[in-house]
N, C-alpha and C positions, 0 to 999 in steps of 0.2 A: 403048097404052097409057097413060095418063093419068096424070101424075105425082102430088101434091097442090100446090098451091101453096104458098110460103113467103114469102109476099109482106108477108099478115101475124102470120107466127110472129119472135116477141120476139128481139131478135136478144142477142149475150150481151154481157152490162152490165160494163160498165168499170167499174175498181176508183176508187172515191173518192178523189180528192186530196187530204193534210189540208190545213185553211187555216193562213197562216202565224201563229202564237200572237204577239200584240201584244207588244208588246215594252215593259218598263216605262218612265214617264215619270224621265226624268234628273235627277237632285237636286243644286243647286246644290255645288260644291263650295267646301267651307268653308276661309279662308286666316283663320291668324291673325296679325294685326295685326304688321308687325313693331317690336323692339323700340325704344325711345326711346330710345337715344345722348346725347341733348343735343346733339348736331352743331346740327340745325335753332333756329334765333333764335325764340326768343319760346316754343320748348317748356318745358312746366312738368317741373324736374328732380326723381325721387324723392327726400325727405329720410332720412337715417339716423335709425332710431329712438334713441331716448335709453335709455339702460340702466336697469335698477333701481338703487335706493339699496341699499348695502352695510349692513347689521345687525348689530350686534353687541349679542347679549343680553345679558339681566341676566347668566345665572350663565357668563359668558366674563370671562377675564381676562389681556390680553396685555401681556407685557411686550418692547415694542421701541416701532419708531419706525414708523410710518405714512404711504404717501403715496401718493396716488388721484387722476388727474383729473375721476374721478364723483362721487358726495353716497355722505355716511357718516351714519350715525346710529348714535350711538352707547349700550348701556343698561347698559352693565358697566362695569368698571376696567381703564384701559389706564394703564402705564405708561413711558412713551413718549411721545416730541413728533407731533402729527398734522398731516397736510396733505391737503386736499383742496379740494371745489370749494365744496359746500354741505355745511355740519358742524354735524348736530344732537345738542347734548349734552340724553340723558334726566333723565329724573328720579332715577331710580336710576344713573346712573352716576357718578363719580370718573376725572377724566383729573391724572393727578399730569406737566403737562411743558407744553408750548409749541405752542401749535395754532395753527393760518394758513389761510386761508379764504377767496376771494372772499363767502360769506355762512356765518354764525354767529349759533346762535340757540343759548343754554343754560337750560336749564332746572334741570341738575345740579350740580354742584359741581365747580370748574376749579382743579387749584393752579398756579400760572405764566402766564406771559407771553401775553393772546391779541392778535392782526393780523388783522387782516378790513377788507374793504371797507365791508359792514355786519355790524352788530354791534348785538346784543336779547339785553338780559339781560330773562328775565319772570318772574314777582315766584317763584318759586322758586330761583332764578338764586340758586349762591354761588361766589364768585370773587372768590381769592384774587392777584393779580400787577397788574402791568399790564395794561392797554389800547390800544392803539393800532389808531386806525380810520381810515375816512373820515365816516363815519355812523355814530352810535348812539343806541343808545334802551332809555332800562333803566325798567324798571314796578316801580311800587310796592310797597312788602317785599322787592326785589331786593337781598342783600346782597352790599357787594363793600368787600375791602380797600386797596389800590394809587395808582393813576396813571393818570391820563388823559391823555393826548396826542390830539393831531389831526395827521394827513398825506395830503399828496396821494396817496403811494405807498405805506401802511401794509403792504406787501408786500414792500417790496424790502429783499434782506439786510442784512445787518448791513454787508458790505466797500463795498454802495453808501450805504450813508445815512453810515460815515464817511467815503468819497470827499466827498461831497457837503456836510458840514461843512467838510470841508477847504478846498475852492472858497471857501466865504463867510469875506467879511475878517474879521481877529480885531478884536473891542472893544480900545479903544484901553484901554491897562495903564499906569499911571505905573512910573516908569523906581526899578528901587531903592534905596533911602539908604543911606549905607556906612553902620556900626556904630556909635556914639561910643565914643570910645577907654577901657580903664579907668583909673579916675580913682587915680593913687600914693597905695597904701599908704605909711601912717606907718612908720618904722623902732621895731619896740620898743626899752624900755628893757630894758639889764638890770641881770640879777637882782641883786640881795644879797651873794650868795656869791659874783660874778664881780666887781662894785665892792671888795668885800674882800680878794681873790685880788690881785687889783690895784693894790688901796693897799696892801697888805704887800711886794709885789716893790719898789711905787716906796720903799718905805720903807729895803727890804734893800739898791738899788739908791743912795742918800743915804748908808746906810751906809758902804757899801765903799771910797764917796769918798774918807770921809773917814781 
Protein backbone atom coordinates (compact mmCIF):
# COMPACT_ATOMS: atom_id res chain seq x y z
CA UNK A 1 0.00 0.00 0.00
CA UNK A 2 1.17 3.35 -0.80
CA UNK A 3 0.98 6.19 1.72
CA UNK A 4 0.54 9.72 0.74
CA UNK A 5 3.70 11.65 0.63
CA UNK A 6 4.03 14.22 3.35
CA UNK A 7 6.72 16.16 1.60
CA UNK A 8 4.42 18.86 0.47
CA UNK A 9 2.52 19.04 3.74
CA UNK A 10 3.21 22.14 5.73
CA UNK A 11 5.23 21.56 8.83
CA UNK A 12 4.25 22.79 12.28
CA UNK A 13 4.27 26.56 12.62
CA UNK A 14 6.93 28.04 14.83
CA UNK A 15 5.86 30.39 17.52
CA UNK A 16 6.68 33.97 16.70
CA UNK A 17 9.36 35.32 18.92
CA UNK A 18 8.60 38.81 20.26
CA UNK A 19 10.92 41.49 19.02
CA UNK A 20 12.86 43.31 21.74
CA UNK A 21 11.28 46.61 22.67
CA UNK A 22 13.18 49.64 21.61
CA UNK A 23 14.77 51.51 24.52
CA UNK A 24 13.94 55.14 24.88
CA UNK A 25 16.89 57.44 24.34
CA UNK A 26 18.54 58.32 27.60
CA UNK A 27 18.00 61.88 28.74
CA UNK A 28 21.07 63.70 29.97
CA UNK A 29 21.02 64.01 33.76
CA UNK A 30 20.81 67.62 34.95
CA UNK A 31 23.23 68.56 37.66
CA UNK A 32 22.65 71.69 39.67
CA UNK A 33 25.62 74.04 39.69
CA UNK A 34 27.63 73.98 42.87
CA UNK A 35 26.91 76.79 45.27
CA UNK A 36 29.44 79.58 45.13
CA UNK A 37 31.06 79.87 48.52
CA UNK A 38 33.23 82.76 47.46
CA UNK A 39 36.40 80.72 47.88
CA UNK A 40 37.36 81.02 44.21
CA UNK A 41 39.21 84.16 43.43
CA UNK A 42 37.39 86.77 41.40
CA UNK A 43 33.95 85.13 41.81
CA UNK A 44 31.19 87.70 42.52
CA UNK A 45 29.57 87.34 45.92
CA UNK A 46 25.86 87.81 46.48
CA UNK A 47 25.06 91.14 48.19
CA UNK A 48 22.64 91.19 51.11
CA UNK A 49 19.42 93.03 50.39
CA UNK A 50 19.03 96.32 52.25
CA UNK A 51 16.08 96.25 54.68
CA UNK A 52 13.21 98.64 54.08
CA UNK A 53 12.97 101.83 56.10
CA UNK A 54 10.93 101.80 59.31
CA UNK A 55 7.95 104.16 59.06
CA UNK A 56 6.29 105.76 62.11
CA UNK A 57 2.88 106.84 60.84
CA UNK A 58 1.20 110.13 61.66
CA UNK A 59 -1.22 108.52 64.15
CA UNK A 60 1.64 107.13 66.26
CA UNK A 61 3.03 108.77 69.42
CA UNK A 62 6.19 107.35 71.00
CA UNK A 63 7.66 108.27 74.37
CA UNK A 64 11.24 107.03 74.72
CA UNK A 65 14.48 106.74 72.79
CA UNK A 66 14.84 105.01 69.41
CA UNK A 67 18.06 103.45 68.11
CA UNK A 68 18.63 101.58 64.84
CA UNK A 69 21.34 101.02 62.24
CA UNK A 70 18.81 101.30 59.40
CA UNK A 71 16.61 104.03 57.96
CA UNK A 72 13.68 105.66 59.77
CA UNK A 73 10.86 107.83 58.45
CA UNK A 74 8.95 109.71 61.17
CA UNK A 75 5.49 111.07 60.43
CA UNK A 76 4.09 111.05 64.00
CA UNK A 77 5.26 112.41 67.36
CA UNK A 78 8.36 111.23 69.25
CA UNK A 79 9.24 112.43 72.75
CA UNK A 80 12.82 111.17 73.05
CA UNK A 81 16.16 110.83 71.27
CA UNK A 82 16.56 109.12 67.89
CA UNK A 83 19.71 107.55 66.42
CA UNK A 84 19.65 106.06 62.91
CA UNK A 85 21.54 105.80 59.63
CA UNK A 86 19.13 107.84 57.49
CA UNK A 87 16.48 109.85 59.32
CA UNK A 88 13.65 111.58 57.49
CA UNK A 89 11.35 113.87 59.49
CA UNK A 90 8.03 114.16 57.68
CA UNK A 91 5.88 117.25 57.29
CA UNK A 92 3.48 116.16 60.04
CA UNK A 93 6.20 114.95 62.43
CA UNK A 94 7.22 116.53 65.74
CA UNK A 95 10.33 115.34 67.58
CA UNK A 96 11.26 116.58 71.06
CA UNK A 97 14.79 115.34 71.71
CA UNK A 98 18.20 114.94 70.14
CA UNK A 99 18.44 113.32 66.70
CA UNK A 100 21.68 111.74 65.49
CA UNK A 101 22.19 110.17 62.04
CA UNK A 102 24.58 110.01 59.12
CA UNK A 103 22.04 111.66 56.83
CA UNK A 104 19.18 113.82 58.15
CA UNK A 105 16.36 115.35 56.12
CA UNK A 106 13.97 117.57 58.08
CA UNK A 107 10.59 118.49 56.65
CA UNK A 108 8.71 118.84 59.96
CA UNK A 109 9.42 120.16 63.45
CA UNK A 110 12.37 119.29 65.68
CA UNK A 111 12.82 120.67 69.21
CA UNK A 112 16.30 119.66 70.30
CA UNK A 113 19.86 119.27 69.09
CA UNK A 114 20.61 117.89 65.62
CA UNK A 115 23.86 116.02 64.89
CA UNK A 116 24.60 114.57 61.46
CA UNK A 117 27.20 114.24 58.75
CA UNK A 118 24.74 115.59 56.16
CA UNK A 119 21.86 117.78 57.34
CA UNK A 120 19.22 119.23 55.04
CA UNK A 121 16.40 121.56 56.06
CA UNK A 122 13.64 121.85 53.50
CA UNK A 123 11.37 124.86 53.09
CA UNK A 124 8.81 123.40 55.54
CA UNK A 125 11.36 122.59 58.29
CA UNK A 126 10.99 124.02 61.81
CA UNK A 127 14.06 123.51 64.03
CA UNK A 128 14.53 124.88 67.55
CA UNK A 129 17.98 123.84 68.70
CA UNK A 130 21.63 123.70 67.80
CA UNK A 131 22.86 121.92 64.65
CA UNK A 132 26.24 120.16 64.61
CA UNK A 133 27.11 119.03 61.10
CA UNK A 134 29.80 118.29 58.54
CA UNK A 135 27.78 119.55 55.57
CA UNK A 136 24.47 121.42 55.73
CA UNK A 137 21.88 122.73 53.30
CA UNK A 138 19.03 125.06 54.28
CA UNK A 139 16.31 125.81 51.77
CA UNK A 140 14.57 129.15 51.53
CA UNK A 141 11.59 129.32 53.89
CA UNK A 142 13.01 127.03 56.58
CA UNK A 143 12.59 128.24 60.17
CA UNK A 144 15.64 127.81 62.39
CA UNK A 145 16.38 129.06 65.91
CA UNK A 146 19.76 128.10 67.35
CA UNK A 147 23.44 127.92 66.51
CA UNK A 148 25.23 126.09 63.70
CA UNK A 149 28.58 124.43 64.34
CA UNK A 150 30.72 122.47 61.89
CA UNK A 151 32.75 119.45 63.07
CA UNK A 152 34.68 116.75 61.24
CA UNK A 153 32.99 114.10 63.40
CA UNK A 154 29.62 115.44 64.53
CA UNK A 155 28.50 111.95 65.58
CA UNK A 156 31.12 111.78 68.34
CA UNK A 157 29.77 111.52 71.86
CA UNK A 158 30.01 114.38 74.32
CA UNK A 159 32.76 112.58 76.25
CA UNK A 160 34.94 112.36 73.15
CA UNK A 161 34.35 116.03 72.33
CA UNK A 162 35.29 117.08 75.86
CA UNK A 163 38.44 114.93 75.69
CA UNK A 164 39.48 116.56 72.42
CA UNK A 165 38.90 119.99 73.88
CA UNK A 166 41.03 119.14 76.92
CA UNK A 167 43.87 117.95 74.70
CA UNK A 168 43.97 121.28 72.85
CA UNK A 169 46.38 123.90 74.33
CA UNK A 170 44.59 126.35 76.54
CA UNK A 171 44.55 129.98 75.42
CA UNK A 172 46.69 132.49 77.33
CA UNK A 173 44.82 134.10 80.17
CA UNK A 174 46.25 137.04 82.19
CA UNK A 175 47.05 136.43 85.85
CA UNK A 176 44.36 137.67 88.21
CA UNK A 177 45.12 141.07 89.76
CA UNK A 178 44.96 141.40 93.57
CA UNK A 179 41.99 143.32 94.84
CA UNK A 180 42.81 146.80 96.14
CA UNK A 181 42.84 147.23 99.91
CA UNK A 182 39.84 149.10 101.27
CA UNK A 183 40.44 152.76 102.14
CA UNK A 184 40.49 153.59 105.90
CA UNK A 185 37.22 154.96 107.13
CA UNK A 186 37.30 158.19 109.26
CA UNK A 187 36.35 157.81 112.91
CA UNK A 188 32.90 159.21 113.60
CA UNK A 189 32.78 162.31 115.87
CA UNK A 190 31.16 161.87 119.32
CA UNK A 191 27.64 163.09 119.66
CA UNK A 192 26.60 166.16 121.73
CA UNK A 193 25.31 164.01 124.61
CA UNK A 194 28.62 162.20 124.84
CA UNK A 195 30.54 165.49 124.85
CA UNK A 196 28.28 166.93 127.53
CA UNK A 197 28.73 163.84 129.73
CA UNK A 198 32.49 164.05 129.33
CA UNK A 199 32.54 167.74 130.24
CA UNK A 200 30.36 167.20 133.32
CA UNK A 201 32.61 164.39 134.46
CA UNK A 202 35.66 166.56 133.95
CA UNK A 203 34.07 169.39 136.01
CA UNK A 204 33.17 166.96 138.79
CA UNK A 205 36.76 165.72 138.92
CA UNK A 206 38.10 169.25 139.18
CA UNK A 207 35.63 170.13 141.96
CA UNK A 208 36.64 166.99 143.89
CA UNK A 209 40.28 168.06 143.70
CA UNK A 210 39.46 171.46 145.29
